[in-house]
C-alpha positions in Angstrom: 0.0 0.0 0.0 3.0 2.3 0.6 3.7 2.1 -3.2 0.3 3.5 -3.9 0.9 6.6 -1.6 4.3 7.1 -3.2 2.9 7.0 -6.7 0.3 9.6 -5.7 3.1 11.7 -4.2 5.1 11.6 -7.5 2.0 12.5 -9.5 1.3 15.4 -7.1 4.9 16.6 -7.5 4.7 16.5 -11.3 1.4 18.5 -11.1 3.2 21.0 -8.8 6.1 21.4 -11.2 3.6 22.1 -14.1 1.8 24.8 -12.0 5.1 26.3 -11.1 6.1 26.5 -14.8 2.8 28.1 -15.8 3.2 30.7 -13.0 6.8 31.4 -14.1 5.6 31.7 -17.7 2.9 34.2 -16.9 5.3 36.3 -14.8 8.4 36.4 -17.0 7.3 35.8 -20.6 5.4 38.9 -21.6 5.8 40.5 -25.0 3.4 42.9 -26.7 3.9 43.9 -30.3 1.5 46.3 -32.0 2.9 45.9 -35.5 3.0 42.0 -35.3 0.2 40.7 -33.1 1.2 37.1 -33.9 4.3 37.6 -31.7 2.3 38.5 -28.6 2.9 36.4 -25.5 0.6 36.5 -22.5 -1.3 39.6 -23.8 -4.9 39.7 -22.7 -6.0 43.4 -23.0 -4.6 46.4 -24.8 -2.6 48.2 -22.1 0.7 47.0 -20.8 0.0 47.9 -17.2 -3.3 46.0 -17.2 -1.5 42.9 -18.7 1.1 43.0 -16.0 -1.5 43.2 -13.3 -3.6 40.3 -14.8 -0.5 38.2 -15.4 0.7 38.8 -11.8 -2.6 37.5 -10.6 -2.5 34.5 -12.8 1.1 33.8 -11.6 0.1 34.1 -8.0 -2.8 31.6 -8.6 -0.5 29.1 -10.3 2.1 29.4 -7.5 -0.6 28.8 -4.8 -1.7 25.7 -6.8 1.9 24.5 -7.0 2.2 25.0 -3.2 -1.0 23.0 -2.6 0.2 20.2 -4.9 3.5 20.1 -3.1 1.9 19.9 0.3 -0.4 17.1 -1.0 2.6 15.2 -2.2 4.3 15.5 1.2 1.0 14.4 2.8 0.9 11.3 0.6 4.5 10.4 1.6 3.5 10.8 5.3 0.4 8.6 4.7 2.7 6.0 3.2 5.0 6.0 6.3 2.0 5.9 8.6 0.5 3.0 6.7 3.8 1.1 6.9 4.0 1.7 10.7 0.4 0.5 11.1 1.2 -2.6 9.1 4.3 -3.4 11.2 2.3 -2.9 14.4 -0.3 -5.4 13.2 2.3 -7.9 12.4 3.9 -7.5 15.8 0.5 -8.0 17.5 -0.1 -11.1 15.5 3.3 -12.5 16.5 2.7 -11.8 20.2 -0.8 -13.3 20.1 0.6 -16.5 18.4 3.3 -16.7 21.1 0.9 -16.2 24.0 -1.7 -18.6 22.6 0.8 -21.4 22.0 2.5 -21.0 25.4 2.2 -23.7 28.1 3.0 -23.7 31.8 6.0 -25.9 31.2 7.6 -23.3 29.0 7.9 -20.9 31.9 9.2 -23.3 34.6 12.9 -22.6 34.0 12.4 -18.8 34.4 13.4 -17.3 37.8 10.6 -16.2 40.1 9.9 -12.6 40.7 
């Protein structure tokens, strides 16, 4: 089951990297050309200042999504560790139950008295 949590964590980290790239692209790759509109990058409205404000808001949103995805990935890794701990505890309890069920009075006669 720990493999399942690790796979989810890896997927979450890839999603986080994608959101980080999209935020970086909105923040740093702005180009506005009035003579060649086909060269425009991240241009939404006519004014440069408005485009910077809009792209900054988009970048902030993408960075927040990247942070949420990163925290989800760390949470999935933690769940994998907790799942492994729970599995080990269950195995230890089963071993102790098998030992105590199979024990006889004769097995304890050679032990010193308290």
